[in-house]
C-alpha positions as CSV (number, residue, x, y, z in Angstrom):
1,M,-17.8,20.9,33.7
2,P,-16.2,24.2,32.4
3,G,-13.0,24.1,30.0
4,M,-9.7,24.0,30.9
5,V,-7.6,27.1,31.2
6,L,-4.1,27.0,29.1
7,F,-2.0,30.0,27.6
8,G,-4.6,32.5,29.7
9,R,-7.8,31.2,27.8
10,R,-10.5,29.0,28.7
11,W,-10.7,26.2,26.1
12,A,-13.8,24.1,24.8
13,I,-12.3,20.7,25.8
14,A,-12.6,19.6,29.6
15,S,-10.2,17.7,31.6
16,D,-11.7,14.1,31.1
17,D,-12.0,14.6,27.4
18,L,-8.1,13.4,26.9
19,V,-8.9,9.2,27.6
20,F,-9.8,8.2,24.0
21,P,-7.3,10.7,22.2
22,G,-4.7,10.2,24.6
23,A,-5.2,6.4,24.7
24,F,-4.9,6.3,20.9
25,E,-1.7,8.4,20.9
26,L,-0.2,6.2,23.4
27,F,-0.8,2.9,21.5
28,L,0.8,4.3,18.6
29,R,3.7,5.7,20.4
30,V,4.3,2.3,22.4
31,V,4.2,0.4,19.1
32,W,6.7,3.2,17.4
33,W,9.1,2.7,20.6
34,I,9.1,-0.9,20.3
35,G,9.7,-0.9,16.5
36,I,12.7,1.3,17.1
37,L,14.3,-0.5,19.9
38,I,14.0,-3.9,17.7
39,L,15.6,-1.6,15.2
40,Y,18.6,-0.5,17.3
41,L,19.4,-4.2,19.0
42,K,19.3,-5.6,15.5
43,Q,21.5,-3.2,13.8
44,K,23.8,-1.9,16.6
45,G,26.2,-4.4,15.2
46,K,26.6,-2.8,11.8
47,L,27.1,0.6,13.5
48,N,31.0,0.2,13.6
49,C,31.1,2.6,10.4
50,V,32.1,6.1,9.4
51,G,29.7,8.2,11.0
52,G,28.1,4.9,13.0
53,A,28.4,6.7,16.3
54,L,26.2,9.4,15.0
55,L,23.5,7.4,14.5
56,N,24.2,5.1,17.6
57,S,23.5,8.2,19.4
58,Y,20.7,9.4,17.1
59,L,19.1,6.3,17.7
60,I,19.4,5.9,21.6
61,V,18.4,9.9,22.3
62,L,15.0,8.6,19.9
63,I,14.6,5.8,22.5
64,I,14.6,7.7,25.6
65,L,12.8,10.8,24.2
66,L,10.2,8.5,23.1
67,A,10.2,6.8,26.2
68,V,9.6,10.2,28.2
69,I,6.7,11.4,25.7
70,I,4.9,7.9,26.7
71,C,5.5,8.5,30.1
72,V,3.9,11.6,29.9
73,I,0.9,11.0,27.6
74,S,0.3,7.7,30.2
75,A,0.1,10.3,33.2
76,V,-2.5,12.6,30.8
77,V,-4.6,9.3,30.6
78,Y,-4.8,8.5,33.7
79,V,-5.3,12.2,35.4
80,S,-7.9,12.2,32.7
81,M,-9.7,9.3,34.2
82,K,-9.7,10.6,37.7
83,G,-12.6,12.1,39.2
84,T,-16.3,12.8,38.1
85,I,-17.8,15.7,35.7
86,C,-19.0,17.4,38.9
87,N,-15.7,16.6,40.6
88,P,-12.6,17.8,38.4
89,G,-10.3,18.1,41.7
90,P,-8.5,14.8,41.2
91,R,-7.7,16.4,37.6
92,K,-6.1,19.4,38.7
93,S,-2.7,18.4,37.4
94,M,-4.0,18.2,33.9
95,P,-2.7,21.8,32.8
96,K,0.6,21.2,33.8
97,L,0.7,17.8,32.0
98,I,-0.5,19.3,28.9
99,Y,2.2,21.9,29.2
100,I,4.9,19.3,29.7
101,R,3.7,17.4,26.6
102,L,3.4,20.4,24.4
103,A,6.9,21.1,25.5
104,L,8.1,17.9,24.2
105,F,7.2,18.4,20.8
106,L,10.0,21.0,20.3
107,P,13.2,18.9,21.2
108,E,11.0,15.9,18.9
109,M,11.1,17.9,15.9
110,V,14.5,19.0,16.5
111,W,16.0,15.8,16.6
112,A,14.0,14.5,13.7
113,S,15.2,17.6,11.3
114,L,18.8,16.6,12.9
115,G,18.2,12.7,11.9
116,V,17.3,14.1,8.2
117,A,20.7,16.4,8.4
118,W,23.0,13.4,9.7
119,I,21.6,10.7,7.6
120,A,21.9,13.2,4.3
121,D,25.8,14.0,5.3
122,S,28.0,12.5,2.8
123,G,30.2,11.6,5.8
124,V,27.7,8.6,6.9
125,H,29.2,5.6,5.2
126,C,27.1,3.1,7.1
127,D,25.3,0.0,5.5
128,K,22.7,0.9,3.6
129,T,20.2,-1.0,5.4
130,V,20.8,0.9,8.6
131,V,20.7,4.5,6.6
132,N,17.5,3.3,4.9
133,A,15.8,2.0,8.2
134,I,16.9,5.0,10.2
135,I,15.3,7.3,7.2
136,A,12.0,5.3,8.0
137,T,11.8,6.7,11.5
138,V,12.2,10.0,10.4
139,I,9.7,9.6,7.4
140,V,6.6,7.7,9.9
141,R,7.5,10.1,12.4
142,C,6.5,13.0,9.9
143,S,3.5,11.7,8.6
144,Y,2.3,12.7,5.3
145,I,-0.4,15.2,6.3
146,T,1.5,17.4,9.0
147,D,1.3,20.7,7.2
148,T,-2.5,20.5,7.8
149,D,-3.9,21.9,11.0
150,L,-6.0,18.9,11.1
151,V,-6.5,16.2,13.8
152,P,-7.1,12.6,13.2
153,S,-10.6,12.9,14.1
154,D,-10.9,15.9,11.1
155,I,-9.2,13.7,8.7
156,A,-11.4,10.5,9.8
157,A,-14.5,12.8,9.2
158,G,-12.9,14.1,5.7
159,L,-12.4,10.5,4.9
160,T,-16.3,9.6,5.8
161,L,-17.5,12.6,3.6
162,L,-15.5,11.9,0.8
163,H,-16.7,8.2,0.4
164,Q,-20.5,9.5,0.3
165,Q,-20.0,11.9,-2.0
166,Q,-17.9,9.4,-4.0
167,D,-20.8,7.1,-3.5
168,K,-23.2,9.9,-4.6
169,K,-21.3,10.2,-8.1
170,I,-21.4,6.6,-8.7
171,K,-24.9,6.4,-8.6
172,D,-25.7,9.8,-10.9
173,P,-26.8,8.7,-14.3
174,E,-24.7,11.3,-15.7
175,E,-21.6,9.4,-14.6
176,V,-21.9,6.3,-16.1
177,V,-20.9,5.2,-19.9
178,C,-21.4,2.3,-21.8
179,H,-19.4,0.9,-24.4
180,F,-19.4,-2.6,-26.1
181,L,-17.0,-4.9,-26.4
182,E,-15.9,-6.7,-29.5
183,A,-16.3,-10.6,-29.3
184,S,-12.4,-11.1,-29.6
185,Q,-11.9,-8.7,-26.3
186,E,-14.5,-10.9,-24.8
187,S,-12.7,-14.1,-25.7
188,D,-9.1,-12.6,-25.3
189,L,-11.0,-11.5,-21.6
190,D,-11.4,-15.1,-20.8
191,T,-8.1,-16.4,-22.1
192,E,-6.0,-13.9,-19.8
193,L,-8.7,-14.6,-16.2
194,E,-7.7,-18.2,-16.9
195,N,-3.9,-17.1,-17.0
196,C,-4.1,-15.1,-14.2
197,H,-6.1,-17.6,-12.0
198,H,-3.3,-20.5,-12.8
199,Y,-0.2,-17.9,-12.2
200,V,-1.8,-16.3,-9.3
201,Q,-0.8,-19.5,-7.1
202,F,2.9,-18.5,-8.1
203,A,2.1,-15.3,-6.8
204,A,0.7,-16.5,-3.6
205,A,3.8,-19.1,-3.1
206,A,6.4,-16.6,-3.1
207,Y,5.4,-15.5,0.5
208,G,6.1,-18.8,1.8
209,W,4.7,-20.3,4.8
210,P,2.9,-17.1,6.6
211,L,0.4,-16.5,4.0
212,Y,-0.1,-20.3,3.8
213,I,-0.8,-20.7,7.3
214,Y,-3.3,-17.4,6.7
215,R,-5.0,-19.1,3.9
216,N,-5.1,-22.6,5.7
217,P,-6.0,-21.5,9.3
218,L,-7.3,-25.2,10.4
219,T,-5.4,-27.2,8.2
220,G,-2.3,-25.3,7.3
221,F,0.4,-25.7,10.0
222,C,-0.8,-29.9,9.8
223,K,-0.1,-30.1,6.3
224,I,3.5,-28.1,6.3
225,G,4.4,-29.1,9.7
226,C,6.4,-32.7,8.7
227,D,8.1,-30.6,6.0
228,C,9.4,-27.9,8.5
229,C,11.1,-30.9,10.8
230,R,12.1,-33.1,7.9
231,N,15.7,-32.8,6.6
232,R,15.7,-31.8,2.7
233,T,19.3,-30.6,2.4
234,A,19.8,-32.8,-1.1
235,E,16.7,-31.3,-2.2
236,F,17.9,-27.7,-1.2
237,E,21.3,-28.0,-2.6
238,F,19.1,-29.3,-6.1
239,I,17.3,-26.0,-6.4
240,G,20.5,-23.4,-5.1
241,G,18.0,-22.1,-2.8
242,D,18.7,-21.2,1.3
243,N,17.6,-23.5,4.1
244,L,13.9,-23.2,3.2
245,T,12.1,-25.6,5.9
246,C,8.8,-24.3,6.1
247,H,8.7,-22.6,3.1
248,F,9.5,-25.5,1.0
249,G,6.5,-27.3,1.8
250,S,4.4,-24.4,1.9
251,I,5.4,-23.5,-1.9
252,L,5.2,-27.2,-3.1
253,H,1.3,-27.4,-1.7
254,T,0.4,-24.0,-3.0
255,T,1.7,-24.9,-6.5
256,G,1.0,-28.7,-6.7
257,L,4.8,-29.0,-8.1
258,Q,7.1,-31.6,-7.0
259,Y,10.1,-30.2,-5.7
260,R,12.2,-31.5,-9.1
261,D,10.5,-28.4,-10.7
262,F,12.0,-25.8,-9.0
263,I,15.3,-24.4,-10.4
264,H,15.6,-22.0,-7.5
265,I,14.1,-20.3,-4.5
266,S,15.6,-17.6,-2.6
267,F,14.3,-16.1,0.9
268,H,17.4,-13.5,0.8
269,D,15.6,-10.3,2.1
270,K,17.1,-6.9,2.0
271,V,16.5,-3.0,1.1
272,F,16.3,-3.3,-2.5
273,E,16.8,-7.4,-3.1
274,L,13.4,-9.3,-2.9
275,P,12.9,-13.1,-2.4
276,F,11.9,-14.9,-5.7
277,L,11.3,-18.2,-7.2
278,V,12.3,-20.0,-10.3
279,A,10.1,-22.7,-11.3
280,L,8.9,-25.4,-14.3
281,D,4.8,-25.4,-15.2
282,H,4.9,-28.3,-17.1
283,R,0.9,-27.6,-17.5
284,K,1.2,-24.4,-19.0
285,E,5.2,-25.4,-20.8
286,T,6.6,-22.0,-19.3
287,I,9.5,-21.3,-16.9
288,V,7.9,-18.9,-14.2
289,V,9.7,-16.4,-12.0
290,A,7.8,-15.7,-9.0
291,V,8.7,-12.2,-6.5
292,R,7.4,-11.6,-3.6
293,G,5.4,-8.6,-2.4
294,T,5.6,-6.6,0.8
295,M,6.3,-8.7,4.0
296,S,9.1,-7.0,6.1
297,L,10.6,-3.8,7.1
298,Q,13.2,-3.9,4.3
299,D,10.3,-4.7,2.1
300,I,8.6,-1.4,3.3
301,L,11.6,0.7,2.6
302,T,12.0,-0.3,-0.6
303,D,8.3,0.6,-1.2
304,L,9.3,4.2,0.4
305,S,11.9,4.7,-2.2
306,A,9.2,6.3,-4.2
307,E,11.4,9.1,-6.3
308,S,11.9,8.4,-9.8
309,E,15.3,6.7,-11.8
310,S,15.9,6.4,-15.3
311,L,16.4,3.3,-16.9
312,N,19.0,2.4,-19.5
313,L,16.8,0.1,-21.9
314,E,17.8,-1.3,-25.0
315,C,14.0,-0.7,-26.6
316,E,12.7,2.9,-29.0
317,V,11.0,4.2,-25.7
318,Q,11.6,7.7,-24.8
319,D,11.5,9.1,-21.2
320,C,12.4,5.6,-19.7
321,F,12.1,6.3,-15.6
322,A,10.2,4.2,-13.1
323,H,9.8,4.0,-9.1
324,K,13.2,4.1,-8.0
325,G,13.3,1.5,-5.1
326,I,11.1,-1.5,-7.0
327,S,13.5,-0.5,-10.0
328,Q,16.5,-1.4,-7.7
329,A,14.4,-4.5,-6.5
330,A,13.7,-5.3,-10.3
331,K,17.6,-4.7,-11.3
332,Y,18.6,-6.9,-8.4
333,V,16.4,-10.0,-9.3
334,Y,17.5,-9.4,-13.1
335,Q,21.7,-10.2,-12.0
336,R,20.6,-13.0,-10.1
337,L,18.5,-14.6,-12.8
338,I,21.4,-13.8,-15.7
339,N,24.8,-13.7,-13.7
340,D,23.9,-16.9,-11.5
341,G,22.7,-18.6,-14.9
342,I,19.4,-19.1,-13.2
343,L,17.4,-18.7,-16.5
344,S,20.2,-20.4,-18.6
345,Q,19.8,-23.3,-16.1
346,A,15.8,-23.5,-16.6
347,F,16.1,-23.2,-20.5
348,S,18.5,-25.8,-20.6
349,I,16.3,-27.9,-19.2
350,A,13.0,-26.9,-20.8
351,P,14.4,-24.7,-24.2
352,E,11.0,-24.7,-25.6
353,Y,9.2,-23.1,-22.8
354,Q,7.9,-19.7,-22.7
355,L,8.9,-17.0,-19.5
356,V,6.5,-15.9,-17.4
357,L,6.8,-13.5,-14.5
358,V,4.3,-12.8,-11.4
359,G,4.0,-11.0,-8.6
360,H,1.5,-9.3,-5.8
361,S,1.8,-5.9,-4.8
362,L,5.8,-5.0,-4.4
363,G,6.2,-8.2,-6.4
364,A,4.1,-7.4,-8.9
365,G,5.8,-4.0,-9.7
366,A,9.4,-5.9,-9.8
367,A,8.0,-8.8,-12.0
368,S,6.6,-5.8,-14.6
369,L,9.8,-3.8,-14.6
370,L,11.8,-7.2,-14.9
371,A,9.6,-8.4,-17.9
372,I,11.1,-4.8,-19.4
373,M,14.1,-5.6,-18.8
374,L,14.3,-9.0,-19.8
375,K,12.4,-8.1,-23.0
376,N,15.1,-8.1,-25.8
377,S,16.6,-11.1,-24.5
378,Y,13.1,-13.2,-24.3
379,P,10.6,-11.5,-26.8
380,E,8.1,-13.8,-26.2
381,V,8.2,-12.9,-22.1
382,K,4.8,-12.2,-20.6
383,C,4.3,-10.9,-17.4
384,Y,0.8,-11.3,-14.7
385,A,0.8,-8.6,-12.3
386,F,-1.4,-8.8,-9.4
387,S,-2.1,-5.6,-7.3
388,P,0.5,-3.6,-8.8
389,P,1.2,-0.1,-7.4
390,R,0.2,2.6,-9.9
391,G,3.2,5.0,-9.2
392,L,6.0,2.6,-11.4
393,L,6.1,3.4,-15.0
394,S,6.4,6.7,-17.0
395,K,3.7,7.0,-19.8
396,S,5.6,5.7,-22.6
397,L,6.9,2.8,-20.4
398,S,3.2,1.7,-19.5
399,E,2.3,1.9,-23.2
400,Y,5.3,-0.1,-24.0
401,S,4.4,-2.8,-21.7
402,K,0.4,-3.4,-22.6
403,S,1.7,-6.0,-25.4
404,F,3.3,-8.6,-22.6
405,I,2.0,-7.2,-19.1
406,I,-1.4,-7.9,-17.6
407,S,-2.2,-6.1,-14.1
408,L,-5.1,-7.2,-12.3
409,V,-6.8,-5.1,-9.6
410,L,-9.5,-6.1,-7.3
411,G,-12.3,-3.4,-6.2
412,K,-11.3,-0.2,-4.7
413,D,-7.6,-1.6,-3.7
414,V,-6.1,1.4,-2.9
415,I,-2.3,0.4,-3.8
416,P,-2.9,0.3,-7.6
417,R,-4.5,4.4,-6.8
418,L,-1.7,4.9,-5.2
419,S,1.1,7.3,-5.9
420,V,2.5,10.5,-4.6
421,T,1.0,12.4,-7.0
422,N,-2.6,10.8,-6.1
423,L,-2.0,11.0,-2.3
424,E,-1.3,14.9,-2.8
425,D,-4.5,14.6,-4.6
426,L,-6.3,13.2,-1.6
427,K,-5.1,15.7,0.7
428,R,-6.6,18.5,-1.9
429,R,-9.9,16.3,-1.6
430,I,-9.9,15.8,1.9
431,L,-9.6,19.7,3.3
432,R,-11.9,21.0,0.1
433,V,-15.0,18.5,1.7
434,I,-14.0,19.4,5.2
435,A,-13.8,23.3,4.1
436,H,-17.4,22.9,2.4
437,C,-19.3,21.0,5.4
438,N,-21.0,22.8,8.4
439,K,-22.0,19.7,10.2
440,P,-20.5,19.2,13.5
441,K,-17.8,16.7,13.8
442,Y,-19.6,14.1,15.5
443,K,-22.6,13.8,13.6
444,I,-20.3,13.2,10.4
445,L,-19.0,10.3,12.6
446,L,-21.5,8.9,13.8
447,R,-23.6,9.1,10.3
448,G,-20.5,7.9,8.7
449,C,-20.3,4.7,11.1
450,W,-24.2,3.9,10.0
451,Y,-23.3,4.5,6.3
452,E,-20.4,1.9,6.6
453,L,-22.4,-0.6,8.7
454,F,-25.8,-0.5,7.2
455,G,-25.8,1.5,3.9
456,G,-28.3,4.1,2.8
457,D,-28.6,6.9,0.5
458,P,-25.7,9.0,0.1
459,D,-27.5,12.0,-0.5
460,N,-29.1,11.8,2.9
461,F,-25.4,12.8,4.4
462,P,-25.1,16.2,2.9
463,T,-21.2,17.1,1.9
464,E,-21.3,20.3,1.4
465,L,-22.7,23.9,2.5
466,E,-26.5,23.9,3.0
467,G,-27.9,26.0,-0.3
468,G,-24.6,25.2,-1.9
469,N,-24.3,23.0,-5.3
470,Q,-22.0,20.4,-6.4
471,E,-19.6,23.0,-8.5
472,D,-19.3,24.9,-5.2
473,L,-17.0,21.6,-4.5
474,T,-14.3,22.6,-7.1
475,Q,-13.8,26.3,-6.4
476,P,-11.0,27.3,-4.0
477,L,-12.1,28.8,-0.6
478,L,-9.9,30.8,2.0
479,G,-11.3,28.0,4.6
480,E,-9.3,25.6,2.5
481,Q,-6.2,27.5,3.0
482,S,-6.8,28.1,6.5
483,L,-6.4,24.0,7.3
484,L,-2.4,24.3,6.4
485,I,-0.1,25.1,8.5
486,H,1.1,28.7,7.3
487,G,4.7,28.5,5.6
488,S,3.9,24.5,4.6
489,P,5.0,23.3,0.9
490,S,1.1,22.9,0.4
491,Y,0.6,26.4,1.4
492,N,-0.7,27.7,-1.8
493,F,-1.5,24.7,-3.8
494,F,-5.1,26.2,-3.9
495,D,-4.3,28.9,-5.7
496,D,-5.2,29.5,-9.4
497,S,-1.3,29.4,-10.5
498,P,-0.2,26.3,-12.6
499,R,1.9,23.9,-10.5
500,E,4.2,21.6,-12.1
501,S,4.8,18.2,-10.1
502,P,8.7,17.9,-8.6
503,T,11.1,16.4,-10.8
504,R,11.7,13.7,-8.3
505,Y,7.9,12.8,-8.3
506,P,6.5,13.0,-12.1
507,H,3.6,11.2,-12.5
508,L,4.0,7.2,-12.9
509,Y,1.6,5.0,-14.4
510,P,0.7,1.3,-13.8
511,P,1.7,-1.3,-16.0
512,G,0.2,-3.0,-19.0
513,R,-3.5,-3.9,-19.7
514,I,-5.6,-3.7,-16.6
515,I,-8.1,-6.1,-16.0
516,H,-10.6,-5.1,-13.3
517,L,-12.5,-7.5,-11.0
518,V,-15.6,-4.9,-9.9
519,E,-17.8,-6.0,-7.0
520,D,-21.5,-6.1,-8.3
521,D,-23.8,-3.8,-6.1
522,C,-25.6,-5.1,-3.4
523,S,-27.6,-3.5,-0.9
524,G,-26.7,-2.1,2.3
525,R,-23.7,-3.5,3.7
526,S,-24.4,-6.9,4.2
527,C,-22.3,-8.1,1.5
528,C,-19.2,-9.7,3.6
529,C,-16.0,-10.6,1.7
530,S,-16.9,-14.2,1.4
531,T,-20.6,-13.7,0.0
532,S,-19.5,-11.1,-2.4
533,R,-19.6,-11.2,-6.1
534,Y,-17.6,-10.1,-8.7
535,S,-17.7,-9.6,-12.5
536,A,-14.7,-8.9,-14.7
537,R,-13.6,-6.5,-17.4
538,W,-11.0,-4.2,-19.0
539,A,-10.1,-0.9,-17.7
540,T,-8.1,1.8,-18.5
541,E,-5.5,3.2,-16.2
542,A,-7.2,6.7,-16.2
543,E,-10.0,4.8,-14.0
544,F,-7.1,4.2,-11.2
545,S,-6.2,8.3,-11.2
546,K,-7.6,9.1,-7.9
547,I,-7.8,6.9,-4.6
548,L,-11.4,5.7,-3.9
549,I,-12.6,5.7,-0.2
550,G,-14.1,2.5,1.0
551,P,-14.2,-0.4,3.7
552,K,-12.8,-2.7,1.6
553,M,-9.9,-0.2,-0.1
554,L,-7.5,-2.3,2.2
555,T,-8.9,-6.1,2.5
556,D,-8.9,-5.9,-1.4
557,H,-5.3,-5.6,-1.3
558,M,-4.7,-8.9,0.3
559,P,-3.6,-12.0,-1.5
560,D,-6.2,-14.3,-0.2
561,I,-9.2,-11.6,-1.0
562,L,-7.9,-11.4,-4.3
563,I,-7.7,-15.2,-5.0
564,R,-11.1,-15.7,-3.6
565,A,-12.6,-13.2,-6.1
566,L,-10.8,-14.5,-8.9
567,D,-12.2,-18.4,-8.4
568,H,-15.2,-16.9,-8.1
569,V,-15.0,-14.8,-11.8
570,V,-13.4,-17.6,-13.6
571,S,-16.0,-20.1,-12.1
572,E,-18.8,-17.8,-13.2
573,R,-17.6,-17.3,-16.6
574,S,-16.8,-21.0,-17.1
575,T,-20.7,-21.8,-16.6
576,C,-22.2,-18.8,-17.8
577,I,-22.0,-19.8,-21.2
578,S,-25.6,-17.9,-22.4
579,C,-25.5,-15.0,-20.2
580,P,-27.4,-12.5,-22.6
581,T,-25.3,-9.4,-21.1
582,Q,-21.9,-11.3,-20.4
583,G,-20.3,-10.1,-23.8
584,D,-22.8,-7.0,-24.6
585,F,-21.5,-4.2,-22.9
586,N,-19.4,-3.2,-19.9
587,T,-19.9,-0.2,-17.5
588,N,-17.0,2.3,-16.7
589,V,-17.4,5.0,-14.4
590,A,-16.1,8.5,-15.5
């Protein structure tokens, strides 16, 4: 049927083409509306503060505005489903609904801008958690690629093209560099892998019962069910923790320790205040401090505080700055350990033990910074950071931490490659590959789905203009700039003039030395998580300077997947004594 007529011209989209795009937006809006409503109901009692009435009004109007938008989108989807291709009569009201939907963009953007202005106003003196939660509503509303003139399907097509282009480069033999490892390095790798295999259980235990049930869906609840109901008041008082109930049972089962081995367990969770546990590990003769990773809205707000913060450290290191949110979280745990005498209590029981800090994801970043803060007081401190964020430490601090921090990264995990500068680079690459591709979007998406599911030769999936060559992809074109909204902050980032990184977001690096668990090559996409095979090698931070696109870029960050891969690697290396290539060379991708 003919396209809809809007604003006096006919468009290449019919009134029955809006079912799936509308349903997708409707789903996102409903989830977001529920999240805002829960935030308001939970925090409205904390708005009795200076400026609180303003924030209260902001949330109420936002809830109402989102509800109106949801109703309009629902009407669009409903009307778009009516009639047939040759009978558009039941959809004659669609143009009016489109006008209403477009008109709602203006108050939505105005209200988001007012929210930013009000929260930034020094006259607002409310609870930090409430203010940061409202900031998050604005951040999520204004998504990262809002300064591009791209719809979600365009971004999906760009990610598909990037994945194929990335695999094409990896398969190019000129991109592969082999280097030999000394026997001492290989022995050191075995030692650190065994330590990672041991301490990752403490990092997992810090998540409490949700992760334990997730890892043991059939038997987990049966194993800790009795602990949830048992009265362990005396035990809780002994370890100085909260009412731990199910958490304590899962921690005991995960670590294999006794309740008397725990010095302190806290599941207190606020913005910049992470749960952690302190235990005596008699097997390794260490005092283990495990910090929990992201599991709540408060933790997400800590992650989102990505500007840099200077650190006052008693060490001879220049340019000491780090991720602000994670730095604040590390300071909170540091104050609890030192000011509350938790570490003093632990060392009074086992004075000869060594201090070890562990964590996963956000917890890995906090544990790394905590190790740096404790280095002077405890020179033998060590840290094992599992899947830490890349945007964590300044270059000098990253180099300083290599003597006592080990980071473990699995496959294409996006978090150890995630930073503000890397996100900007990803946006550039998406725009570049879209601007250089002349294939219809539906072909890109269909071929991309086939490639992700069944594999194939990436050379058969062109990612550039026909007749072009690889060098063309590095040349800025007007087409790339045309994909940006005119006047946006990124509008001129394709010009040849050098641009400095904002002082709030300088280049940040991952902590310590890095062990990379690399998935062995397999044909097609038949390798699933349960059958994947991995090998371990030392890696450099430069190998994580770009976000890699792939079907496992998110699942590789899951702690259960990481533990499973680490189990496999340690088992293989312990049994493969006579492998001829095990200690001969490793392969790095340039």
